[in-house]
DSSP file (Angstrom, degrees, kcal/mol; ACC not computed):
  #  RESIDUE AA STRUCTURE BP1 BP2  ACC     N-H-->O    O-->H-N    N-H-->O    O-->H-N    TCO  KAPPA ALPHA  PHI   PSI    X-CA   Y-CA   Z-CA
    1    1 A M              0   0    0      0, 0.0     2,-0.4     0, 0.0    40,-0.1   0.000 360.0 360.0 360.0 135.0  102.2   98.8   88.6
    2    2 A T        -     0   0    0     36,-0.2    40,-2.1   127,-0.0     2,-0.4  -0.944 360.0-140.0-115.6 142.4  103.3   99.0   92.2
    3    3 A V  E     -aB  42 128A   0    125,-0.6   125,-2.6    -2,-0.4     2,-0.4  -0.848  17.6-167.3-102.0 138.6  106.7  100.4   93.2
    4    4 A W  E     -aB  43 127A   0     38,-2.4    40,-2.9    -2,-0.4     2,-0.6  -0.984  15.6-143.3-126.5 135.2  108.6   98.7   96.0
    5    5 A C  E     -aB  44 126A   0    121,-2.9   121,-1.5    -2,-0.4     2,-0.6  -0.891  17.7-160.3 -95.8 121.3  111.7  100.0   97.9
    6    6 A L  E     -aB  45 125A   0     38,-3.0    40,-2.6    -2,-0.6     2,-0.5  -0.910   2.4-155.6-105.0 115.4  114.0   97.2   98.7
    7    7 A T  E     +a   46   0A   0    117,-2.4     2,-0.3    -2,-0.6    40,-0.2  -0.809  29.8 152.3 -92.0 124.8  116.4   97.9  101.5
    8    8 A T  E     -a   47   0A   0     38,-2.6    40,-2.5    -2,-0.5    -2,-0.0  -0.958  43.7-100.8-148.7 162.3  119.5   95.8  101.3
    9    9 A S     >  -     0   0    0     -2,-0.3     4,-2.4    38,-0.2     5,-0.2  -0.456  35.6-112.7 -80.8 158.3  123.2   95.8  102.2
   10   10 A P  H  > S+     0   0    0      0, 0.0     4,-2.1     0, 0.0     5,-0.1   0.865 119.4  55.4 -56.9 -35.1  125.9   96.5   99.6
   11   11 A D  H  > S+     0   0    0      2,-0.2     4,-1.5     1,-0.2     5,-0.1   0.934 109.7  43.8 -63.9 -45.9  127.0   92.9  100.0
   12   12 A N  H  > S+     0   0    0      2,-0.2     4,-1.9     1,-0.2    -1,-0.2   0.849 110.4  56.3 -69.2 -32.8  123.6   91.5   99.1
   13   13 A F  H  X S+     0   0    0     -4,-2.4     4,-2.1     1,-0.2    -1,-0.2   0.915 106.8  50.4 -59.8 -43.8  123.3   94.1   96.3
   14   14 A A  H  X S+     0   0    0     -4,-2.1     4,-2.4     1,-0.2    -2,-0.2   0.837 106.3  55.5 -65.0 -33.0  126.5   92.6   94.9
   15   15 A R  H  X S+     0   0    0     -4,-1.5     4,-1.2     2,-0.2    -1,-0.2   0.895 107.4  48.7 -67.3 -39.4  125.1   89.1   95.2
   16   16 A T  H  <>S+     0   0    0     -4,-1.9     5,-2.0     1,-0.2     6,-0.4   0.913 111.6  50.2 -64.6 -41.4  122.1   90.1   93.1
   17   17 A A  H ><5S+     0   0    0     -4,-2.1     3,-2.2     1,-0.2    -2,-0.2   0.907 105.4  56.2 -61.8 -41.5  124.5   91.6   90.5
   18   18 A K  H 3<5S+     0   0    0     -4,-2.4    -1,-0.2     1,-0.3    -2,-0.2   0.805 101.9  57.5 -61.6 -28.9  126.5   88.4   90.5
   19   19 A L  T 3<5S-     0   0    0     -4,-1.2     3,-0.3    -3,-0.3    -1,-0.3   0.367 122.4-109.1 -81.7   5.1  123.3   86.6   89.5
   20   20 A G  T < 5 -     0   0    0     -3,-2.2    -3,-0.2     1,-0.2    -2,-0.1   0.743  58.8 -72.5  75.6  23.3  123.0   88.9   86.5
   21   21 A W  S   <S+     0   0    0     -5,-2.0    -1,-0.2     2,-0.2    -4,-0.1   0.908 104.9 121.4  57.3  43.6  120.0   90.8   87.9
   22   22 A T  S    S+     0   0    0     -6,-0.4    63,-1.8    -3,-0.3     2,-0.3   0.622  70.1  21.2-108.8 -19.6  117.7   87.8   87.2
   23   23 A V  E     -G   84   0B   0     61,-0.3     2,-0.4    -7,-0.3    -1,-0.3  -0.998  56.6-161.6-152.0 146.9  116.4   87.2   90.8
   24   24 A Q  E     -G   83   0B   0     59,-2.2    59,-2.7    -2,-0.3     2,-0.3  -0.998  15.2-141.6-131.3 132.0  116.0   89.0   94.1
   25   25 A G  E     -G   82   0B   0     -2,-0.4     2,-0.4    57,-0.2    57,-0.2  -0.657  10.3-158.3 -91.2 149.4  115.5   87.4   97.5
   26   26 A V  E     -G   81   0B   0     55,-2.2    55,-1.6    -2,-0.3    52,-0.1  -0.970  31.9 -94.6-126.1 141.7  113.1   88.8  100.1
   27   27 A K    >   -     0   0    0     -2,-0.4     3,-1.8    52,-0.2     7,-0.2  -0.087  33.3-114.2 -56.9 152.1  113.4   88.0  103.9
   28   28 A S  G >  S+     0   0    0      1,-0.3     3,-1.3     2,-0.2    -1,-0.1   0.845 113.6  57.4 -58.2 -38.6  111.3   85.2  105.3
   29   29 A R  G 3  S+     0   0    0      1,-0.3    -1,-0.3     2,-0.1     3,-0.2   0.545 100.7  60.2 -74.5  -3.5  109.2   87.5  107.5
   30   30 A R  G <>  +     0   0    0     -3,-1.8     4,-3.0     1,-0.1    -1,-0.3   0.044  67.4 119.0-107.4  23.8  108.1   89.5  104.4
   31   31 A G  H <> S+     0   0    0     -3,-1.3     4,-2.5     1,-0.2     5,-0.2   0.890  72.5  51.0 -58.2 -44.8  106.5   86.5  102.6
   32   32 A K  H  > S+     0   0    0     -3,-0.2     4,-0.7     2,-0.2    -1,-0.2   0.915 114.0  45.2 -62.2 -42.6  103.0   88.0  102.4
   33   33 A T  H >> S+     0   0    0      1,-0.2     3,-1.2     2,-0.2     4,-0.5   0.947 112.4  50.9 -64.1 -48.6  104.4   91.2  100.9
   34   34 A A  H >< S+     0   0    0     -4,-3.0     3,-1.2     1,-0.3    29,-0.2   0.881 107.1  54.0 -58.4 -39.7  106.6   89.3   98.5
   35   35 A Q  H 3< S+     0   0    0     -4,-2.5    -1,-0.3     1,-0.3    -2,-0.2   0.682 103.7  57.1 -70.5 -16.8  103.7   87.2   97.3
   36   36 A S  H << S+     0   0    0     -3,-1.2     2,-0.3    -4,-0.7    -1,-0.3   0.551  83.9 101.8 -88.7  -7.1  101.7   90.3   96.5
   37   37 A I    <<  -     0   0    0     -3,-1.2    26,-0.5    -4,-0.5     2,-0.3  -0.614  58.5-164.3 -80.9 134.4  104.4   91.6   94.2
   38   38 A A    >   -     0   0    0     -2,-0.3     3,-2.2    24,-0.1    21,-0.2  -0.758  29.8 -78.9-121.3 161.6  103.5   91.1   90.5
   39   39 A A  T 3  S+     0   0    0     -2,-0.3    21,-0.2     1,-0.3     3,-0.1  -0.329 118.0  33.3 -54.5 136.2  105.2   91.1   87.1
   40   40 A G  T 3  S+     0   0    0     19,-3.3    -1,-0.3     1,-0.4    20,-0.1   0.140  88.4 124.9  96.8 -18.6  105.6   94.7   86.0
   41   41 A D    <   -     0   0    0     -3,-2.2    18,-3.0   -40,-0.1    -1,-0.4  -0.330  57.0-126.4 -68.2 158.2  106.2   96.0   89.5
   42   42 A K  E     -aC   3  58A   0    -40,-2.1   -38,-2.4    16,-0.2     2,-0.5  -0.833  11.9-153.1-110.3 145.8  109.3   98.0   90.1
   43   43 A L  E     -aC   4  57A   0     14,-2.9    14,-2.4    -2,-0.3     2,-0.5  -0.983   5.3-163.4-115.9 125.8  112.1   97.5   92.7
   44   44 A V  E     -aC   5  56A   0    -40,-2.9   -38,-3.0    -2,-0.5     2,-0.7  -0.949  18.6-138.2-106.0 124.1  114.1  100.5   93.9
   45   45 A Y  E     -aC   6  55A   0     10,-2.5     9,-1.8    -2,-0.5    10,-0.6  -0.751  19.0-174.0 -92.4 115.0  117.3   99.4   95.7
   46   46 A Y  E     -aC   7  53A   0    -40,-2.6   -38,-2.6    -2,-0.7     2,-0.6  -0.935  17.1-145.0-104.5 127.0  118.2  101.4   98.8
   47   47 A L  E  >> -aC   8  52A   0      5,-3.8     5,-1.3    -2,-0.5     4,-0.9  -0.825   7.0-141.3-102.4 121.4  121.6  100.4  100.2
   48   48 A T  T  45S+     0   0    0    -40,-2.5     2,-1.8    -2,-0.6     4,-0.1  -0.168  83.0  29.7 -68.1 170.1  122.2  100.4  103.9
   49   49 A K  T  45S+     0   0    0      1,-0.2    -1,-0.2   -40,-0.1   -40,-0.1  -0.061 127.2  45.7  69.7 -35.6  125.5  101.5  105.4
   50   50 A V  T  45S-     0   0    0     -2,-1.8    -1,-0.2    -3,-0.4    -2,-0.2   0.499  96.7-139.9-109.9  -7.7  126.1  103.9  102.5
   51   51 A A  T  <5 +     0   0    0     -4,-0.9    48,-2.8     1,-0.2    49,-0.5   0.929  58.1 123.9  47.2  58.6  122.5  105.4  102.5
   52   52 A A  E   < -CD  47  98A   0     -5,-1.3    -5,-3.8    46,-0.3     2,-0.4  -0.938  63.9-116.2-143.0 161.7  122.4  105.4   98.7
   53   53 A F  E     +CD  46  97A   0     44,-3.0    44,-2.3    -2,-0.3    -7,-0.2  -0.853  29.7 171.5 -99.9 137.7  120.3  104.2   95.8
   54   54 A G  E     -     0   0A   0     -9,-1.8    37,-2.7    -2,-0.4     2,-0.3   0.620  53.3  -5.1-121.6 -19.0  122.0  101.7   93.4
   55   55 A A  E     -CE  45  90A   0    -10,-0.6   -10,-2.5    35,-0.2     2,-0.4  -0.993  42.6-140.1-166.8 165.8  119.5  100.3   91.0
   56   56 A V  E     +CE  44  89A   0     33,-2.6    32,-2.7    -2,-0.3    33,-2.1  -0.990  27.3 179.6-134.8 134.9  116.0  100.0   89.7
   57   57 A A  E     -CE  43  87A   0    -14,-2.4   -14,-2.9    -2,-0.4     2,-0.4  -0.911  23.0-129.1-132.6 160.8  114.7   96.6   88.4
   58   58 A T  E     -CE  42  86A   0     28,-3.0    28,-2.1    -2,-0.3     2,-0.3  -0.928  23.5-124.5-110.2 134.1  111.4   95.3   87.0
   59   59 A V  E     - E   0  85A   0    -18,-3.0   -19,-3.3    -2,-0.4    26,-0.3  -0.625  25.0-172.8 -75.1 132.2  109.7   92.2   88.4
   60   60 A T        -     0   0    0     24,-2.7    25,-0.2    -2,-0.3   -21,-0.2   0.473  57.5  -0.4-110.4  -3.9  109.2   89.8   85.5
   61   61 A G  S    S-     0   0    0     23,-0.8    -1,-0.1   -23,-0.1   -21,-0.1  -0.948  88.8 -53.4-166.8-176.3  107.2   87.0   87.1
   62   62 A P        -     0   0    0      0, 0.0   -24,-0.1     0, 0.0   -27,-0.1  -0.315  58.5 -96.0 -74.9 156.1  105.5   85.7   90.2
   63   63 A C        -     0   0    0    -26,-0.5     2,-0.3   -29,-0.2    20,-0.2  -0.364  44.6-175.1 -63.5 144.4  107.2   85.2   93.6
   64   64 A F  E     -H   82   0B   0     18,-2.2    18,-3.6    -2,-0.1     2,-0.4  -0.943  23.5-113.7-139.8 163.3  108.4   81.7   94.3
   65   65 A E  E     +H   81   0B   0     -2,-0.3     2,-0.3    16,-0.2    16,-0.2  -0.836  38.7 156.1-103.9 134.8  110.0   80.0   97.3
   66   66 A D        -     0   0    0     14,-2.3    -2,-0.1    -2,-0.4    12,-0.0  -0.955  27.1-160.5-155.2 135.6  113.6   78.7   97.3
   67   67 A H        +     0   0    0     -2,-0.3     2,-0.2     2,-0.1    14,-0.1   0.227  44.1 132.8-108.0  14.5  115.9   78.2  100.3
   68   68 A E        -     0   0    0     12,-0.1     2,-0.8     1,-0.1     3,-0.3  -0.501  65.5-115.8 -63.2 130.5  119.3   78.2   98.5
   69   69 A L        +     0   0    0     -2,-0.2    -1,-0.1     1,-0.2     3,-0.1  -0.593  66.4 128.9 -76.8 110.3  121.5   80.4  100.6
   70   70 A I        +     0   0    0     -2,-0.8     2,-0.3     1,-0.4    -1,-0.2   0.633  63.4  43.5-122.1 -57.9  122.5   83.5   98.4
   71   71 A W  S    S-     0   0    0     -3,-0.3    -1,-0.4     7,-0.3     2,-0.3  -0.685  70.3-167.4 -95.1 148.3  121.7   86.6  100.4
   72   72 A T        +     0   0    0     -2,-0.3   -60,-0.1     1,-0.1     6,-0.1  -0.965  31.2 145.1-136.4 152.2  122.6   86.9  104.1
   73   73 A S  S    S+     0   0    0      1,-0.6    -1,-0.1    -2,-0.3     5,-0.1   0.349  77.7   2.2-147.7 -43.2  121.9   89.1  107.0
   74   74 A K  S >  S-     0   0    0      3,-0.2     3,-2.2     0, 0.0    -1,-0.6  -0.970  93.6 -73.0-145.5 158.3  121.7   87.0  110.2
   75   75 A P  T 3  S+     0   0    0      0, 0.0     3,-0.1     0, 0.0    -3,-0.0  -0.263 118.8  17.5 -55.1 132.9  122.3   83.3  110.8
   76   76 A G  T 3  S+     0   0    0      1,-0.2     2,-0.6     2,-0.0    -4,-0.0   0.255  90.9 121.4  91.1 -12.9  119.4   81.2  109.6
   77   77 A E    <   +     0   0    0     -3,-2.2    -4,-0.3     1,-0.1    -1,-0.2  -0.758  27.1 167.0 -87.5 118.8  118.0   83.9  107.2
   78   78 A D        -     0   0    0     -2,-0.6    -8,-0.3    -6,-0.1    -7,-0.3   0.286  44.7-124.9-116.0   9.7  117.9   82.6  103.7
   79   79 A Y        -     0   0    0      1,-0.1   -53,-0.2   -54,-0.1   -52,-0.2   0.946  37.7-178.9  46.9  63.5  115.7   85.1  101.9
   80   80 A P        +     0   0    0      0, 0.0   -14,-2.3     0, 0.0     2,-0.8   0.676  52.8  85.2 -74.8 -17.9  113.3   82.4  100.7
   81   81 A W  E     -GH  26  65B   0    -55,-1.6   -55,-2.2   -16,-0.2     2,-0.4  -0.762  66.4-167.2 -90.1 114.9  110.9   84.6   98.8
   82   82 A R  E     -GH  25  64B   0    -18,-3.6   -18,-2.2    -2,-0.8   -57,-0.2  -0.824  12.9-164.2-110.9 139.2  112.3   85.0   95.3
   83   83 A L  E     -G   24   0B   0    -59,-2.7   -59,-2.2    -2,-0.4     2,-0.3  -0.982  20.6-132.1-119.7 124.2  111.3   87.5   92.6
   84   84 A P  E     +G   23   0B   0      0, 0.0   -24,-2.7     0, 0.0   -23,-0.8  -0.602  40.3 177.7 -71.1 136.0  112.4   87.1   89.0
   85   85 A I  E     -E   59   0A   0    -63,-1.8   -26,-0.2    -2,-0.3   -46,-0.0  -0.874  30.0-150.8-136.9 165.5  113.7   90.5   87.9
   86   86 A A  E     -E   58   0A   0    -28,-2.1   -28,-3.0    -2,-0.3   -64,-0.1  -0.992  34.6-110.6-134.1 138.4  115.2   92.3   85.0
   87   87 A P  E     +E   57   0A   0      0, 0.0   -30,-0.3     0, 0.0     3,-0.1  -0.412  32.2 174.5 -70.6 142.0  117.5   95.3   85.5
   88   88 A E  E    S-     0   0A   0    -32,-2.7    63,-1.6     1,-0.3    62,-1.4   0.748  76.1  -2.2-107.2 -55.3  116.3   98.7   84.4
   89   89 A V  E     -EF  56 149A   0    -33,-2.1   -33,-2.6    60,-0.2     2,-0.4  -0.979  66.9-179.2-139.5 126.8  119.1  101.0   85.6
   90   90 A V  E     -E   55   0A   0     58,-1.8     2,-0.4    -2,-0.4   -35,-0.2  -0.992   9.5-160.0-128.7 125.3  122.1   99.7   87.5
   91   91 A A        -     0   0    0    -37,-2.7     5,-0.1    -2,-0.4    50,-0.1  -0.814  19.6-121.6-104.7 144.3  124.9  102.0   88.7
   92   92 A E    >   -     0   0    0     -2,-0.4     3,-2.9     1,-0.1     4,-0.4  -0.438  42.8 -97.3 -71.1 157.2  128.4  101.0   89.7
   93   93 A P  G >  S+     0   0    0      0, 0.0     3,-1.3     0, 0.0    -1,-0.1   0.826 124.7  57.5 -50.8 -37.6  129.3  101.9   93.3
   94   94 A E  G 3  S+     0   0    0      1,-0.2    -2,-0.0    50,-0.0    -3,-0.0   0.619 110.3  46.2 -70.0  -9.3  131.0  105.2   92.3
   95   95 A H  G <  S+     0   0    0     -3,-2.9    -1,-0.2   -41,-0.1    49,-0.1   0.272  79.3 127.9-115.5   8.9  127.7  106.3   90.6
   96   96 A W    <   -     0   0    0     -3,-1.3     2,-0.6    -4,-0.4   -42,-0.2  -0.321  61.6-121.0 -60.8 152.0  125.3  105.4   93.4
   97   97 A V  E     -D   53   0A   0    -44,-2.3   -44,-3.0    -6,-0.0     2,-0.1  -0.875  20.0-125.4-103.5 119.1  123.0  108.2   94.4
   98   98 A A  E >>  -D   52   0A   0     -2,-0.6     3,-1.1   -46,-0.3     4,-0.7  -0.402  13.8-137.3 -62.2 130.7  123.2  109.4   98.0
   99   99 A A  H >> S+     0   0    0    -48,-2.8     3,-1.2     1,-0.3     4,-0.8   0.860 101.8  60.0 -60.1 -37.2  119.7  109.4   99.5
  100  100 A D  H 34 S+     0   0    0    -49,-0.5     4,-0.4     1,-0.3    -1,-0.3   0.764  96.6  62.0 -66.8 -21.5  120.2  112.7  101.3
  101  101 A E  H <4 S+     0   0    0     -3,-1.1    -1,-0.3     1,-0.2    -2,-0.2   0.789 113.4  35.5 -69.0 -26.4  120.8  114.3   97.8
  102  102 A L  H XX S+     0   0    0     -3,-1.2     3,-1.5    -4,-0.7     4,-1.3   0.453  86.9 106.2-103.2  -3.3  117.3  113.3   96.9
  103  103 A R  G >< S+     0   0    0     -4,-0.8     3,-0.7     1,-0.3     6,-0.2   0.855  79.0  49.1 -49.5 -47.7  115.6  113.8  100.3
  104  104 A D  G 34 S+     0   0    0     -4,-0.4    -1,-0.3     1,-0.2    -2,-0.1   0.764 113.2  48.3 -67.4 -23.6  113.8  117.0   99.4
  105  105 A A  G <4 S+     0   0    0     -3,-1.5    -1,-0.2    -4,-0.1     2,-0.2   0.646  96.4  88.2 -89.5 -16.0  112.4  115.5   96.2
  106  106 A L    <<  -     0   0    0     -4,-1.3     3,-0.1    -3,-0.7    26,-0.0  -0.587  52.5-167.5 -89.2 146.3  111.2  112.3   97.8
  107  107 A Q    >   +     0   0    0     -2,-0.2     3,-1.6     1,-0.1     4,-0.2   0.646  69.8  86.5 -98.4 -20.7  107.7  111.8   99.3
  108  108 A C  T 3  S+     0   0    0      1,-0.3     3,-0.4     2,-0.1    -1,-0.1   0.740  90.6  44.8 -58.6 -29.3  108.3  108.5  101.1
  109  109 A W  T >  S+     0   0    0     -6,-0.2     3,-2.1     1,-0.2    -1,-0.3   0.463  80.0 102.5 -95.5  -1.9  109.8  109.9  104.3
  110  110 A R  T <   +     0   0    0     -3,-1.6    -1,-0.2     1,-0.3    -2,-0.1   0.624  68.7  67.4 -66.6 -14.4  107.3  112.7  104.9
  111  111 A K  T 3  S+     0   0    0     -3,-0.4    -1,-0.3    -4,-0.2    -2,-0.1   0.592  96.8  67.0 -80.9  -6.6  105.3  110.9  107.7
  112  112 A W  S <  S-     0   0    0     -3,-2.1     5,-0.1     1,-0.1    -3,-0.0  -0.746 101.6 -89.7-106.3 157.3  108.3  111.2  109.9
  113  113 A P    >   -     0   0    0      0, 0.0     3,-2.4     0, 0.0    -1,-0.1  -0.363  44.6-110.2 -60.4 147.8  109.9  114.3  111.5
  114  114 A A  G >  S+     0   0    0      1,-0.3     3,-1.3     2,-0.2     4,-0.1   0.821 117.5  57.7 -52.1 -37.9  112.6  115.7  109.1
  115  115 A E  G 3  S+     0   0    0      1,-0.3    -1,-0.3     2,-0.1     3,-0.2   0.650 109.8  45.8 -71.7 -11.8  115.4  114.7  111.5
  116  116 A H  G X  S+     0   0    0     -3,-2.4     3,-2.1     1,-0.1    -1,-0.3  -0.027  70.2 128.8-116.5  29.1  114.3  111.1  111.3
  117  117 A W  G X   +     0   0    0     -3,-1.3     3,-1.6     1,-0.3    -1,-0.1   0.755  62.2  69.8 -59.3 -26.7  113.8  110.8  107.5
  118  118 A K  G >  S+     0   0    0      1,-0.3     3,-1.9    -3,-0.2    -1,-0.3   0.641  77.3  81.1 -69.4 -12.3  115.9  107.7  107.3
  119  119 A L  G X  S+     0   0    0     -3,-2.1     3,-1.7     1,-0.3    -1,-0.3   0.753  76.1  74.2 -61.7 -21.9  113.2  105.8  109.1
  120  120 A A  G <  S+     0   0    0     -3,-1.6    -1,-0.3     1,-0.3    -2,-0.2   0.657  94.9  51.5 -63.6 -14.6  111.5  105.6  105.7
  121  121 A F  G <  S+     0   0    0     -3,-1.9    -1,-0.3    -4,-0.1    -2,-0.2   0.234  80.6 119.4-110.1  12.4  114.1  103.0  104.7
  122  122 A Q    <   +     0   0    0     -3,-1.7  -115,-0.1    -4,-0.0     3,-0.0  -0.499  59.9  31.1 -75.9 148.0  113.7  100.6  107.7
  123  123 A G  S    S-     0   0    0     -2,-0.2  -116,-0.2     1,-0.1     3,-0.1  -0.108  93.8 -83.6  90.0 168.2  112.7   97.0  107.0
  124  124 A N  S    S-     0   0    0      1,-0.3  -117,-2.4  -118,-0.1     2,-0.3   0.898  99.8  -0.6 -81.7 -43.8  113.4   94.9  103.9
  125  125 A I  E     +B    6   0A   0   -119,-0.2     2,-0.3    -3,-0.0    -1,-0.3  -0.993  61.2 165.2-153.7 140.7  110.7   95.9  101.5
  126  126 A R  E     -B    5   0A   0   -121,-1.5  -121,-2.9    -2,-0.3     2,-0.0  -0.991  42.3 -92.6-153.5 152.9  107.7   98.3  101.4
  127  127 A A  E     -B    4   0A   0     -2,-0.3  -123,-0.3  -123,-0.2  -125,-0.0  -0.343  46.4-164.7 -64.6 149.9  105.4   99.9   98.9
  128  128 A W  E     -B    3   0A   0   -125,-2.6  -125,-0.6    -2,-0.0     2,-0.1  -0.944  25.7 -91.7-139.0 153.5  106.6  103.3   97.6
  129  129 A P     >  -     0   0    0      0, 0.0     4,-1.6     0, 0.0     3,-0.4  -0.438  28.1-133.3 -66.8 139.2  105.2  106.3   95.7
  130  130 A E  H  > S+     0   0    0      1,-0.2     4,-2.3     2,-0.2     5,-0.2   0.872 106.9  63.1 -58.8 -36.0  105.6  106.1   91.9
  131  131 A H  H  > S+     0   0    0      1,-0.2     4,-2.1     2,-0.2    -1,-0.2   0.908 102.2  48.9 -53.8 -44.7  106.8  109.7   92.1
  132  132 A D  H  > S+     0   0    0     -3,-0.4     4,-2.7     1,-0.2     5,-0.2   0.882 107.5  54.5 -67.3 -38.5  109.8  108.6   94.2
  133  133 A Y  H  X S+     0   0    0     -4,-1.6     4,-3.0     1,-0.2    -1,-0.2   0.932 109.6  48.1 -57.4 -45.7  110.7  105.8   91.8
  134  134 A L  H  X S+     0   0    0     -4,-2.3     4,-2.3     2,-0.2    -2,-0.2   0.892 111.4  50.1 -64.4 -39.5  110.8  108.3   88.9
  135  135 A V  H  X S+     0   0    0     -4,-2.1     4,-2.1    -5,-0.2    -2,-0.2   0.936 114.9  43.2 -62.9 -47.4  113.0  110.6   91.0
  136  136 A V  H  X S+     0   0    0     -4,-2.7     4,-2.8     2,-0.2     5,-0.2   0.927 113.2  51.4 -67.2 -44.9  115.4  107.9   91.8
  137  137 A R  H  X S+     0   0    0     -4,-3.0     4,-2.6    -5,-0.2    -1,-0.2   0.925 111.1  48.1 -59.3 -44.5  115.5  106.4   88.3
  138  138 A E  H  X S+     0   0    0     -4,-2.3     4,-2.4    -5,-0.2    -1,-0.2   0.912 112.5  48.7 -62.0 -42.8  116.2  109.8   86.8
  139  139 A A  H  X S+     0   0    0     -4,-2.1     4,-2.8     2,-0.2     5,-0.2   0.902 112.0  48.8 -65.3 -40.6  119.0  110.4   89.3
  140  140 A L  H  X S+     0   0    0     -4,-2.8     4,-3.2     2,-0.2     5,-0.3   0.921 111.3  49.6 -64.7 -43.2  120.5  107.0   88.6
  141  141 A E  H  X S+     0   0    0     -4,-2.6     4,-1.7    -5,-0.2    -2,-0.2   0.915 114.1  45.6 -60.9 -42.5  120.4  107.5   84.9
  142  142 A K  H  < S+     0   0    0     -4,-2.4    -2,-0.2    -5,-0.2    -1,-0.2   0.930 118.6  41.5 -66.3 -46.1  122.0  110.9   85.2
  143  143 A N  H  < S+     0   0    0     -4,-2.8    -2,-0.2     1,-0.2    -3,-0.2   0.918 122.0  38.9 -68.0 -45.0  124.7  109.7   87.6
  144  144 A A  H  < S-     0   0    0     -4,-3.2     3,-0.2    -5,-0.2    -1,-0.2   0.724 104.3-133.6 -82.6 -21.9  125.5  106.4   85.9
  145  145 A G    ><  -     0   0    0     -4,-1.7     3,-1.8    -5,-0.3     4,-0.2   0.046  35.8 -70.7  81.6 160.2  125.2  107.7   82.3
  146  146 A Q  G >  S+     0   0    0      1,-0.3     3,-1.4     2,-0.2    -1,-0.2   0.715 123.4  74.5 -63.7 -21.6  123.3  106.0   79.5
  147  147 A A  G 3  S+     0   0    0      1,-0.3    -1,-0.3    -3,-0.2    -2,-0.1   0.751  98.1  48.9 -62.5 -21.9  125.9  103.1   79.3
  148  148 A H  G <  S+     0   0    0     -3,-1.8   -58,-1.8    -7,-0.2     2,-0.8   0.414  79.5 107.5-100.5   1.4  124.4  101.8   82.6
  149  149 A V  B <   -F   89   0A   0     -3,-1.4   -60,-0.2    -4,-0.2     4,-0.1  -0.728  47.5-178.0 -79.7 115.0  120.7  101.9   81.5
  150  150 A R        +     0   0    0    -62,-1.4     2,-0.2    -2,-0.8   -61,-0.2   0.668  53.8  19.9 -95.2 -18.9  120.0   98.2   81.0
  151  151 A A  S    S-     0   0    0    -63,-1.6   -63,-0.1     1,-0.2   -94,-0.0  -0.722  97.1 -53.8-139.9-173.5  116.4   98.1   79.8
  152  152 A S        -     0   0    0     -2,-0.2    -1,-0.2     1,-0.1    -2,-0.1  -0.150  43.5-123.1 -65.3 163.7  113.8  100.3   78.2
  153  153 A R        +     0   0    0     -4,-0.1    -1,-0.1     2,-0.0     2,-0.0   0.224  68.4 126.7 -92.0  13.7  112.8  103.6   79.7
  154  154 A T              0   0    0      1,-0.1    -3,-0.0     0, 0.0     0, 0.0  -0.363 360.0 360.0 -72.4 153.6  109.2  102.6   80.1
  155  155 A T              0   0    0     -2,-0.0    -1,-0.1  -113,-0.0  -113,-0.1   0.395 360.0 360.0-108.4 360.0  107.5  102.9   83.4
């Protein structure tokens, strides 16, 4: 299993939710990365503008290409690399976990100076430490309550 941090806007997060947490798009320039993601891998959702974590999902199948416009960021970007997913933990906006609350427990940002820790969340998708996935998942479960845990607790 590989863990991936997916950086997305709250609007695009809502679009994934509207699809029932069945598919996630990845930006066109991240095709090679998206194609390396496999069933069983985890996606941790980091939300821009609010600097918070909102969900964890499991990839359920291989990446495929589709150009239906669902997610948006700039004109012409259609997030063509699609990953079939299943929700693991999904929090409502009032239960999102602020990234700065978890900063000291996360390992992902440690290669940057402390004052620039948010650089760890630049870009659309990147491999992430399993430790950080576990920290975020636990915080989401605690914040959202068990009613929002959508799938098994297996890792």
